[in-house]
Steps between C-alpha positions, in 0.01 A plus 500: 500500500432725805556374850181428705606779739607759229373847588471424887854406581812707528856416405853584615823427305859563603788526274862545637687767300858623502624847405453434126152383567436826700635697207257315259203538745585881533499538115168320491338712762609809320371358171851519340498135371310335216278285728383786703415710185313211339283445818396868535151567394477863630727777632413476874800514734554225758403548858796487738602614847877457452577592139642282211880528549532149624877468515537827710223399723662151551840647580345745755293218658790253555732773631659379832380140458692180434416371144602143427692432173220314323379513148199710616446728790165656413148360428221596258176433669191516265161496668171455295174581662175303412332642194138448622557631861735802480433826310785536235459870494608552867879477474570653839283242667681216334849652557420548881396144551788352278757689716313391821510131395873525405590664831307230688703231328845657454512763776470879511846553342442285184348730234722750314287567193133460394293556183156460361486521117204695365572479128464123456191297436525321839392741767540284816874429524748651746871486464710506815891489523630354822837455673389363844721610790526314825753490800747228445632369832817302548724423797696802446251765389147597378491700182237604240500265196306458174359147413255387229432169678492576876137613526389240241639217708308635809172531285550141363547364847185689615289339238650152518690514176846390408776775494545474120377737222202290430399517876570868506255560220229288655539669845494845333175430312335368821616812695358730220163316517478533881595871476224569235258298718581629840639859443343616168166320595437390130176315500533189289877504460657159443857356490641446165530134395824363641773381256536113511855517352789743536578730207433833342128564424497882472426640152618827370254758364614411143441134558151575648423739207603234252270245682218748510542571119483123440194469738329797322566348159366166622197682649447692176509181301266344752271793467489461126439127542233582755340741260494225240352264747240771611414556136437129455306501824287788380442313172415181696274700727325639198451151344372383846265805523372405152450138607320600820283745299402222272430277791292769661305546171441128469401480870264796445348348195460176699331684787276685250406167344443351847288810589298468186441140577394586858271763357339247274475249787336780714265580216398132460469468877278813505279358220460180682414683818229698304364178357489348851318810622245457213459140595442595859235751379322237302510272813357780705221554249423123494491501885265810478266302263502202743415733789212652308378155415518401869315823600208406256498155648475647844219727392309205357554308820373791702186512295422138595586549872135480590461167350713329743645637822756224520617545152504883543727456811738279300484734210570799730817320636611417150432863391699624810788279399480605139487866615816458693673328215390772272637773731833310512493477115427860468791592729730265304385657172558848650854407611568355152390822343726697735800269422435539139510881539826485691653260248407735219666794688815294559513404139467859396784602743723223366425614149596858589825378662578300191449810289734685728761229474467501120558885497795472741659228297469715186673790688784273620539373144540863380738590781712188429521598134598846605765364739631269238544789258674702764740220582570445124573869478725495806676192358571674163612810700736284720648332186571839355656625832708177535623539139583869590695399803686238303610763243584735791734233638712549187673832507545465123136577457563854647204486749725576798315303773585674830356500850303813599399512872285190555418475134703507172552716191561429124549718200165542328670633185646153431163318554257375236156651505333197667785487755453865588132418579601199709770703681253778596230246601479370859772240605384220727688455822687181397604658171594830675715300749662304209568817304650678802725200573604481139573874505716464799688207355553697173624811695746278699620341176550837338692621805722186519544516129625853517732415776618191323560709184691749700696229677559331162636826354728551805613139471574548125703811572676326789548193270655724235726658765592167653574360159752780420637463854518119476683543168772726670495269807539193277819648348621579845416152629679335215794715575505420875362142496812329615566775765144454639533128496812523711339755728195290537709193592685705752174646635357142533809405694477800726122450545556137602774621746268777624209242554736288698609795710140617545401156619795495748407849605129402551616196717728727696233758535252237623768377755564855614128566537470179699797602730368857530158363608663269756722785627192724525307240688790457735537869547134540569524220756809662657312832515213338684737336737677834573168667576409200731839521682460887533170447665645239732792721576263777612304250704815363673622854576169577665513204740878435529535725819191337662573130540223485760242569218577196292495129519660272220374145453643323203433743197223689678533833678236592758448860647341571830199743513703799610736470209213453252343822628837690497659444166378574148210258390671452171809359683271284726352345185840451358618316813214270475627362164751230462839683569827446309772295670719802566214672676454198732877484570521869579203498737630163667843655542347821654291274734818309598678828552211628710509175706874531555467855583232429757716227648802739514289754672398242753867399555594869523228564756629200704853624476397852610320348794817286583722817466274690728486226760884458478546873553263492794684197653844673448373809652376323810812290529752772416618580860562137583695394186863446501731672262530194274123463502459867412740441199283209389182711540661781290591261219139360511360859485731582197386177321136583563550850367668364181215262455247777541691726257501218238140427533422877466712509181334191356151649566609836330633314194182297484279803512710675229474191281133490536 
């Protein structure tokens, strides 16, 4: 199953190699080994900036450098770029960034060979061969050296990983992700899923190809199963369509029956309305008759009006009331007649609408019949097409079902007449998709079958050769069985002894590394102390002849303003730091000497004045001194001269010593 970041994550893998491994890698790059020849799918040469002679390139690269006596002194770095984010056809682009990434991690003097294979299926893999150089510094010297772990330890420390192969791998994957994100600016790039346990998870191209073959076989079987399920689904859809058609027909008949009943109800309602209108007409006629009778009665009353004025007045009032009622009756009758006319018009409209509905229902019934016939014809066509695909899925039928663009093709010569008609007829989108998927699956199966047949033939040939060789080897093995047993026993003994020595060597190496690290730390500390003492030596030399510039209190040295403005600002800043003990002692001693020198100068000045006063006194008293006193004066002058000469000699020696 693919990782959730497959296609958007890069990968880096390191394998340490010795000279024998370099020889194998060189043969593989030149396609002189069986693996390289089996992986090649075309004749394109690899892209390289160094060439393919790995051993010669390695020897030239390590010339002049210290190479430790280890099992491996070179590294094979393989970088894979994200499939969905990097163009596999741009080999120069991938090689440039692969080299830039390796130089960022292992330094500018790490790569001695590179290669981008163009004849393999995978187009996004860059092979780099490294022997990282660095300056190895010890107490005695600094020299260029080659190390396969020096830079990886630094990288692991940078990313917070342990200095072990497992930590190296995790740090390298993180560094590659950061480079692709920050330098290559790959939008959407992600870090590969980190391993949770140590161990090898890299797969060779042959292993991946075998897994792909198994995956394709599984997918082909799944495609056939899906085709069978699609066929069953199409049949179920057809059954469902027939059921829905029957339901629609039943619903249509029910609607027609309901509409017919509604038409009958409307006809009965219309007849009832017509009868009611007739009754209203009869009522209006009866009211007209009553009105005529009332008019005749009014006329009779008017003829007798002269007989009685009072009765005439009453009759007139009654007639007036009757006339008003008659007018109301006439208006009511008129309205009833108008209502009857409107009802008749509405009834005629409803009758016309019912006729239109009856015609529309008949047309829908005919359309449903036509659609049912079309669906039935399509169902039969789909059955024939599905049966044709089922035959095409069997190569024994000779139909040769193959993909053709976004469609498919089959041999018409191997089809039956009704299958040819179905093949040339239109294919529905689901069936076309099913047929195209089935054709792809069949093509993949044929391809894998051919490869498997070829592999099987090769395996048979190899089995035959191996059988013959095994027979010869079996005879040799039987002849040398006891010798091999003794050799194996000796080899086991030597292997155990070697394992013990290797463990002891590993312990000694770890101890040596620890001691070297401690010594390097002490050496670095001593170097820093030397630099500090050199700075203080310069500072002391700058102020040693000017004791009046400085004042020492405890471990603090203070300068006056004139001194701060006179000497180098760097030395002023250095004097403001905490001085070493020897600097304090030297400055204190110089201050003491300066004090003593000042005191001596004062004494010398006093002595000079005393000598001058004595000389003046002797000069004034010379003519009154006796001979004995003159001898004493001569001795005193000689002693004073000796003292003066000694003081001058001491001052000269002091100045020379300064």
